[in-house]
RONU-514411 format. One record per residue (C-alpha): residue in one letter; x, y, z. Coordinates in steps of 0.2 Angstrom, whole numbers, plus 5000, padded with zeros to 4 digits. Each point is the difference from the previous one (the first is absolute). Example, Ala and Ser with C-alpha at 12.3 -4.5 7.8 and 13.67 -1.06 7.14 Angstrom:
BEGIN
A506249785039/S500650174997/
This chain:
BEGIN
M478450815154/H501250024986/T499050144992/D499850095017/L501849995004/R500550064983/A498850155002/N500550045018/P501649905006/A499750075018/S498449905002/F501149855003/D500350065017/L498149985003/A500149824995/V501549975012/R499150095015/Q498449894997/A501149845000/L500650065018/A498350065006/D499549845008/R501749955007/R500850035017/A500950165002/Q501749915002/D499749904983/R501150064985/L499849984982/V501549964989/L499850034981/V501349904990/V500350064983/D501249874992/Q500850014982/F499750195001/E501150014984/E498549944990/I499250185001/F501550044988/T500049854990/L498249964998/C499150165002/V500150114985/D498950145006/E501050135009/E498450085008/E499449835006/R501849965007/A500050175010/A498249975006/F500649835007/V501550085009/S498950145007/A498749875007/L501349905009/L500850155008/A498350075005/A499549845009/V501650005010/G500150195003/K498250025007/A499849845009/G501450045012/E500949875010/R498749874997/T500649974982/R501649944993/M500549974982/V501449894994/V500650024982/G501049874992/I501050064984/R501449944990/A501650105002/D500250044981/F498350095001/Y500250095016/G500750164991/R498350024991/C499250045017/A500950174999/D498750064987/Y498750025015/P500650125013/A498749955013/L500649824998/V501850055002/E499550095016/A499149855007/L501549884996/R501250125008/D500949915015/A498849854997/N501149894989/L500549825003/L501249934988/I499749814998/G501649924995/P500249824994/M499949855012/D501649945008/R500549825000/E499049955016/D498450084994/L500249914983/R500349845008/K498450025010/A499050054985/I500649844992/V499849885015/Q498550065010/P498749984986/A500649824998/V500049965019/R498150065000/A499749884986/D500949865009/L501450004988/T501950005002/V501250104990/E501849934995/S501350115008/A500950004983/L498450074992/V499950145013/A501850054998/T499850004981/A498450105000/V500650135012/A501650024990/D499050024984/V498950145008/I501250095012/G500450184994/R498849994986/P498650135001/G498349944994/A500449815001/L498749955013/P498649974987/L501349894991/L500449915015/S498249975004/H499749934983/A501649895000/M499549925017/R498349964994/E500749924984/T501249915011/W498649935011/R499149954984/R501549904994/S500549925017/R499449835006/G499549965018/T500250135013/T501750074997/L500450144988/K501649964991/V501350114992/S499949894984/A498250044998/Y500550185002/H501349994986/Q498849914990/A498750145002/G501350124994/G500450085017/V499750185004/Q500650074984/G499149874988/A498549935009/I498750134995/A500750014982/Q500049814999/T498249995006/A499550144988/E500949924985/H499349835004/V498250075001/F500350104984/L500749864990/S498649885005/L498750124991/G499549994982/P500650134988/Q498450105001/E499949995019/Q501950055001/T499550164990/A498650035012/A501149985015/K501350124993/D498750134998/M499349975017/L501750015009/L500550164990/R498350085006/L500449955018/T501750104999/A500150185003/L501450074990/G501350105010/E500450184996/G501850015006/T499649865013/E499849814999/D498449934992/T498749955013/A498449915002/R498450074994/R498349955006/V498749984986/R498249964999/L499549834995/S499050074985/E501650084993/L500849834998/L498649894994/A499250134988/G500749964983/P499949884985/R500949865010/R499049995016/Q500049815002/N501950004997/A500250145012/Q499049925013/H500949844999/A501750095001/L499450105015/D499549845009/R501749924997/L500950155007/V498850015015/D500349815003/A501950035000/R499850155012/L500850124988/V498550115000/T498650035013/L498250024996/G498950125010/A498150025000/D500250104983/S501850034999/V501649914995/E501950045004/V501649915000/A500449915016/H501850065002/E500850154991/A501549885000/L499249924985/I500250164990/R501850015005/E500649824999/W499149924986/P501150034984/R498649974988/L498950135008/R501550125001/Q500349974981/W498250044996/L500150165010/T501550054991/D499649954982/D498750134996/R500050125015/E499350154991/G498649884993/L499649955018/R499950185006/L498950044985/H498949855005/R499950055018/R499550184996/L498749934989/T499349895014/E500050145012/A499250124988/A498649874996/V499749975019/E499950195003/W498850024985/D498949865007/R500050085017/L499450164993/D498549924992/R500950004984/D500250194998/P500650044982/D501250135007/A501049855008/L500349924983/Y501649994990/R500450134986/G501450044989/T501749915001/R499549915016/L498549924990/A501149964985/S501449925011/A498749905010/M499149944984/E501749954992/W500549905015/A498349925001/A500049954982/E501749915003/H499449925016/P498149964998/D500149865012/L500650115015/V498650134999/N498549965012/D498250044997/L500050175010/E501650054991/Q499249954983/A498450105004/F501150155005/L501050004984/A498449984989/A499150155009/S501650104997/Q500049964982/Q498250044998/Q500350175009/R501450034989/A498949974985/S498750125006/E501350145003/Q500849974983/A498350024992/A499850175008/E501850054996/R499649964981/R498550125000/R501250135007/V501349974987/R498750024986/L499650175006/T501850045002/V500449954982/A498850134993/V501050135010/L501749944995/S499550004981/A500050185000/A501850015007/L500649874987/A500650144988/V501050085013/I500849845005/S500449964982/V501150164999/L501049945015/A500249824994/L501550044989/L500950075014/T499649855011/V500749884988/V501850065004/Q499649995018/L499349824998/N501649944991/Q501050075015/T498849925012/R500149844991/T501949995001/Q499950045019/R498749875002/D501049874992/L501550045009/A499050005017/L499249834995/S501749924995/R500850065017/Q498549935009/L500049834992/T501950005002/A499850035019/T498649865001/A501149884990/E501450035013/A498949975014/E499349844992/L501749924996/P500249915017/I498149965001/D499449954982/P501450004987/E498849964986/L499050155003/A501650115002/L500649944983/L498350054992/L500050175009/A501950034995/Q499649974982/R498550114999/A501050145009/F501449994988/A498850004985/I499150165006/R501650095003/R501849944999/T500750085016/P501649945008/E499049945015/A498849904989/E501549924991/A500849955017/V498449925007/L499749914983/R501849925001/Q499749955018/A498349934997/T500649904985/L501549935010/E498949955015/S498649924990/R500149825001/V498349944995/R500049914983/A498249954999/T498450045009/L498849864997/T498150035004/G498549894998/H499649925017/R498650085009/S500649985017/W501549945010/I501349884992/G500649865011/D501449924990/V501250044986/V501249884991/F501150014985/S500149854988/P501649905000/D500650084984/G499650185007/L498950044985/R498349995009/L499350065016/A498549935009/T498950075013/G498649945010/G498750125009/D498550025011/D498950024984/G500249814997/T501150024984/I501749954995/R500850124988/L501649974989/W501050154995/D501350044987/P501050125011/A500950074985/R498450054991/T499150045017/G498449924994/V499049855005/S500349854989/V498849875008/T498650025014/L499649835008/T498349995009/G499249855009/H500450035018/H498450055011/G500950115012/P501750085003/V501649924993/R501249985014/H501549924992/I500749964983/G501649914993/F500849954984/S500649834997/P501949994998/D499949984981/G498750144999/R498749894991/W498750015014/L499450135013/A499249945016/S498850105011/G499149985016/G498750115008/D498550035012/D498949884990/G501149865006/T500549944983/V501749974993/R500050034981/L501349974987/W500050124985/D500950014983/P500850175001/A499650034982/G498250005005/T499449864989/G498949865006/N499149995017/P500949995016/R500249835009/N499449995018/L501449905008/A499450005018/S498650075011/H500250065018/Q498650035012/D500550185003/V501250144994/I501649944992/R501550105006/Q501449934989/V500349894984/V501849954996/F500849904986/S501349875003/P501750054992/D499849854988/G498350064995/R499149845003/W499150055016/L498950145006/A499750025019/S498650105008/A499550055017/G498850125009/D498850035013/D499249835001/R501749955008/T500549874987/V501449984988/R499649924983/L501149944987/S499549994982/H500849924984/V500150144987/D499549894986/G498549955010/A500449814999/S499449975017/P498850085013/P500850125012/A500849935015/L499650065018/L501750005008/G499350045017/A499350145011/H500650145011/Q499150055015/G499750184994/I500150104983/V501449944989/R500950164994/K501649954992/L500749874988/A501749964993/F500849864990/S501849945001/P501150024985/D499949824996/S498150005001/R500049865012/L499650105016/L498550125003/V500050115015/S498450085007/A499650125015/G498650105007/D499050065015/D500349845011/G501950055002/A500649844992/V501149974985/R499749844991/L501249914988/W499149884988/D500949874989/I498950014985/T500749834994/G499349925016/A501749925004/A500050085017/E498850065013/P499750195001/R501150095012/L499350135013/L501150155005/T499450105015/G500650155009/H499050154994/D498850075013/G498650044988/T499750024982/V501449964988/S499850144987/A501549984989/L501049854993/A501449984987/L501349874995/S501750044995/Q500449964981/D501249865005/G498549925010/R501149985015/Q499250135011/L498250055005/A499650175008/S498350045008/G499450165008/G498550025011/H498850115010/D501149985015/G501350114991/T501349864998/V501049934985/R500449825001/V501349924989/W499949814998/S501349884992/L499049884990/A501349865003/D499750015019/A498450105004/S500149965019/N500650175004/S499950174992/V500950175001/V498850125008/Q500250184997/S499050155006/G499950194997/H498450054992/N498950105011/G498449914993/Y499749854989/V501049944985/S498950034985/D501249934986/L501849934998/A501149954986/F501749914997/S501350104990/P500549904984/D501749945008/G499149955016/R501150115011/R498750125005/I498250005005/A498950154998/T498550035011/A498550124999/G499150055016/T498550095007/D501250125009/G500450084983/T501849934999/V500949884988/R501349905008/I501549904993/W500549855010/D501549885000/P499149834999/A501349935012/G499650145013/A501850045001/A499750194998/A498750135005/P498850044986/I500150154989/V498550115003/L499350094984/T498950145005/G499050124988/H498249934999/D498850095012/R498749865000/M500049815000/V501149924987/E499049874991/R501249914988/V501949984997/V500849924985/F501849974993/S500450034982/A501249874991/D501550125003/G499650025018/R499150165001/L498650015012/A498350084998/S498750035013/A498150064999/G499150085014/N498450075006/D500750184998/G499749984982/T501949994995/V501149874992/R501850015006/V501549924992/W501549975011/N501849934998/P500049885015/V501950005000/C500450185000/R499050105013/G499350164993/Q498450084995/P498849904989/A499350054984/V498350055004/L498749974987/R498450105003/G498450014991/H498849885007/D498450075009/G499949895015/P500849845007/V501149894988/Y499649825002/A501149914987/V501750034992/G501149894989/F501650024989/S500049934982/P501249854998/D501450114993/G499850135014/Q499850144988/R498250045005/L499050015015/A498149985001/S498950065014/A498150005004/G498950045014/S498350085007/D499950134986/G499749874987/I501550054989/V501549904995/R501650104998/V501649944991/W501650085006/D501750024994/P500849975017/T501750074995/S499750154989/A499950155011/G501850055002/S500549834993/H501649945009/V501149865005/L500449975018/L501849965006/C499949935018/G501449955011/H500750145010/E499549985018/K499950195004/S499850174991/V500850024983/G500850175001/G500350124986/G501349884993/L499249944983/A500850004983/F499849914983/S501449924990/R500350094983/D499149864991/G498550015012/R500049815003/R500650025018/L499750105015/V501050035016/S499250055016/A500750055018/S499149975016/D500050035019/D500249815001/Q501950034997/T499949914983/V500250054982/R498949904987/V500149984982/W498449954991/D499449944983/T498750134995/T498849874994/G499749945017/G500649855011/A501349985013/P501550125001/L501549964989/A501250045014/V499950055018/L501550105006/P500350015018/G501450095009/H499450175006/R499950025019/G498450115000/P498650064989/V500550024981/Y499350164993/A500750014982/A500449884985/A500550034982/F500649904985/R501650044991/P499550034982/D500849844993/G498949905013/H501549905007/R500150105016/A498850085013/A500350125013/S499150025017/A500250125015/G499250005017/D500050045019/D501649915003/R500950154991/T500749904986/V499849994981/R500149824993/I500349954982/W499449834996/D500649884986/L498449934994/A500949854992/G500649955018/A501849994994/A500650125013/A499650075017/P499250175001/I501150165001/V499650095016/L500250195000/S500050075018/D500650185000/H498350085004/E499850055018/L498149975002/T498649914991/V500149994981/F498350044993/D500349984981/V501249944987/A500150024981/F501149944986/S500550124986/P499349974983/D501749924994/G500149905016/Q501750065004/R499650105016/I498849995014/A499250135011/S499349995017/A499050125012/S500249995018/G499350065017/D501750085003/G499550144988/T501149954985/V499849924983/R501649904995/V500449954982/R501349864998/E500849914985/L499649825000/D501849954996/G500650085017/R501450104992/Q499450175006/P499450065017/A498150045002/V499450174995/V499150075015/L498650124996/R499550115015/G498850145003/D498449925006/A499550065018/G499449825005/P499949834994/V499949974981/Y498749874995/E500149984981/V501250014986/D500049984981/F501150024985/R499650104984/R500049894985/D501750064995/G500749965017/L500750175002/R498850075013/V499149935015/V498450065008/S499749985019/G498650045013/G500049995018/E499450065017/D500250184998/G498750014986/T501150044986/V500449924984/R501850024994/I500849974983/R501949985000/D501449954989/A500549825003/T501850055001/G499750125014/T500550154990/G498950144992/L498450095006/Q498649915009/L498250044998/V498950015016/L498249974997/T498850065014/G498149985001/H499649855010/T499450045018/G500849845007/P501349874997/V500349944982/S499849825000/A500249964981/V500950074985/A500249944982/F500650074983/S498949984985/P500749894986/D500650144990/G500850095015/R499050164998/Q498849985014/V500149955018/A498649935010/S500050015019/G498849945014/G499950045018/Y499249995017/D498950154995/A499049874989/T500550094984/V500949954984/R501050144992/I500750014982/W501550114998/D501050064985/A501749915002/A501050144991/T499350155009/G499349935016/S498350094997/A498449915006/R498949944985/A498649925010/V499349955017/F498949845001/A499049975016/G498849865003/H500849875012/D499450005018/G501749985008/A501850004996/V500649974982/N501349865002/G500649974983/V499950074982/A500549934983/F499850064982/S499349894986/P501349954986/D499350134989/G500050145013/Q498150034998/L499449935016/V500650015018/A499649875013/S500050045019/A499949885015/G498950065014/G499949975019/D498150004996/T500249824993/T499850064982/V501150024984/R499550154990/I500550024981/R499950184993/D500350084983/T501650115002/A499450134987/T498350035006/G500049935018/A498449904997/V499849845010/R500149854988/A499749875014/V499949965018/L500649825004/R499449925016/G500449835008/H501450035012/D499549975018/G501250135007/A501150154994/V500749984983/T501950035002/G500750004983/V499649994981/A501049964984/F499549994982/S500749864989/P500650044982/D498449934992/G498950125011/R499549885014/L500050075018/A500649925016/S499650065017/A500649945017/G499050025016/A500149995019/D498949844998/G501549914994/V499449974983/V500750064983/R498750034986/I500250014982/W498750104991/R499550044982/C499050164998/E498849974986/V499150175002/C501650104999/G500050024981/P499150114988/I498250055006/E499249934984/E500749835005/V499350025017/L498350044993/T500049854990/L500549895015/A498650095010/H498749964987/M500649825000/R499949985019/S498250085001/T498949865003/R498350095002/E499150174997/F499350125012/T498449955009/P498550114998/Q500250055019/E501850044997/R499550114984/R498850105011/T501050025015/L501850014993/L499850074982/H498450105004/E499149924985/S498150005000/
């Protein structure tokens, strides 16, 4: 019938009439075409698609009123129907938009199936499930799966809300089921399951990814048939996929949308997936055409497919392999014929050789010109690619920038080289493991790094030399967890083979087998005194071993489920364990007391940590809660919730005042252990966060399934340092003992050692409760910094960090400006309360309050000799006063609106100002003489500054530009663009060679004043940057709307040869063969 309909779509009408021939005249036939969108997602043959539409329309059109057709199609594919005019006409005035269910309909969908099965549903469960689904399109399949999993977890005849939460709810049930099934498979079966699920997904073209129905033979034809069959059986048993007579498809498209791991797979190498899908479809079409040679691949399509197949041999099934082999054979035949034609052509060309030789000399000149243009084009191309790769893969961006600059030293290549060197944080890339790495840990002295992986090996590295120093073998399966003893003499490991092994990190001697479990070991932990080693795992037991092997391991007891977490108290007397049974157990390893049982979690306890003083215990679970227990009285706990999913890891800060948690919802949260304040929510990861860890100095690192490591300051809110480079989820992360290095490892089998502070290395000064405005100034010796804030305070800081040296209250509104007197004994501030205040920093006298402005005072500046002070106000004036108060203020007028900025020239004789009217004005500080009016900005001028030598003026404005002017003539020397928003502040470096600008786009930009070249773009503020200032030694301070002051040292702002040396030092790898082919066009 398929062949007949494709040849003559109208023949479907005959089949319909035959079906009605033996029926009564009043009988009607209803054709239901569900999931009509699959003609666009699964059918790649336009001719076949058009024939199918024509057949349907013919059946309805000719059979008259006895036939009706109901077409169900997703709204996001409805527009595709417009490609078929006849279908458009049939659908006209025949549309019924099916909206989402209302609350009553959803309640019935939940309750009625349970009633038919003689079950009851808790009212709380109904309310919770309805609230999770209402207003959420496409959530019904998720609800169906969540209710099924709730039923599986419920006991008796009542479906309870606790079972619903344990199942993960609407949002997490199907993902939790899929994740559980996937993790229960072996490594080879996981690979087969990944390939299977990718084949069952149709990649969207401007639409969401959808389900794809495939033949069973496509999934089970390949080098791993048995693994694929077992994986398929598990997926079918879990009702994640459905099995037809000879076809397979996902049970719910919700699996594609909601399971983070599958979404990650679909994102990781989308172009590779598209290439594989095209290969699959081409192979099927070739087979359908009786393996017609004309249907084979040729040229670049064959080359691309062969390259992909060589890199992914396990993903190519039998038919695809046969198709590629036939394509290669056909190519060989065609190339042989081509060679015969070439030999004939050579004879003819030989006769023309003499003529060509005459023209060769002329060509040489053209070739040189062409080579020059080619190099310039390649340099520009690599520069553009490096810029694009900076936020994605900084390691690759650094390689590209160096190559671009080596080919042609253009200003663009130099700028991207400086930026790539600045943002490169990787200090070592350690390769050797053949698969995923499950754990990474520094030795106590920080000189060695140990990793354990799926390949069953433990590797010890010297991070400084980026090489493997020792490889330890002996485990018969993946190594799950490793740990150094406190003195660094021993390394313990546990893995899937159920053994706990103790190694000499130097690699000498055989390992000692300290303990044996009956199943996978999840964790091994040394006691702080180094005498004991605890282990736990899937056999539900906790075992305690003497490190010296003096006695057999002791079985402390058993949980009623997998034991996932262990922790010792600082005095080594108490061991804490937790796992899938939801209980936390406290074992006295001296035997002096009975073990204590802490309950409260509803489901698996997945995270555990003790504070460094041993007084508090924190636990996190699949119920999404964090519980903090006092070990002195563990009868009650502080319960805190907020994660929209389960807690995957947690850690105490070194001072015990904060708890950091990682969640499957992609967030990191900072909690008060006492529960006195709402948690700080740190967002940025776009997948599950696997690990969190504090450094000794209180910084926080997190690792996620999005392939990134992020370094946060948990005290100052702001954008984290994002460390990119991993190709896949990051499972392990750890700081060195001194906090100077950070190691990470994950599914790509690579260990990376990072400098977590180098990119725009800076000190954070935290304390202001609101935005820090443009008021920011260094003292003359560079040791102190003064800042002004919307929190109505002025603060004086030690530039090396720490708490403020002084907090100066008094203003009755936001403070917009602050400045040091050159002798450092006084500071001035100005703000919204229309006053200028002069503070005695020794605290010996009350501040002097100047209140002669009529409106807000936006800026204040001391003269270089410290005898006068200038202020700029919203009243349109600049006022210059003698500090001794003997003379009245000089009032400088002329601006047609508020004046925002003022600065003295180095001799103190002239002042520059800028304001609302878009002009920059240079005037005599005494109010006499001719003023220069500089025009060019297309909006208000928000910042002005004299260069140190007084010859130039820099200005920044709302037009997003920085302009350099000649201070003597008023002529414009340069216009710098680049900020994506207003420029809020400008400052010259002490030597006048650089100018820094503060932008509303959250960045600080540093430029060469002579050439205009960008030296660096500094990122880190979580909001507009409101001011910048250079210290005498060249450090740069910036203030932001995030309430944070940052002090930067720009290591890439010096001579380019120094930057090249630094770039070479920071390059941890070479181009891969694939990168050389695709990016450098090398053969």
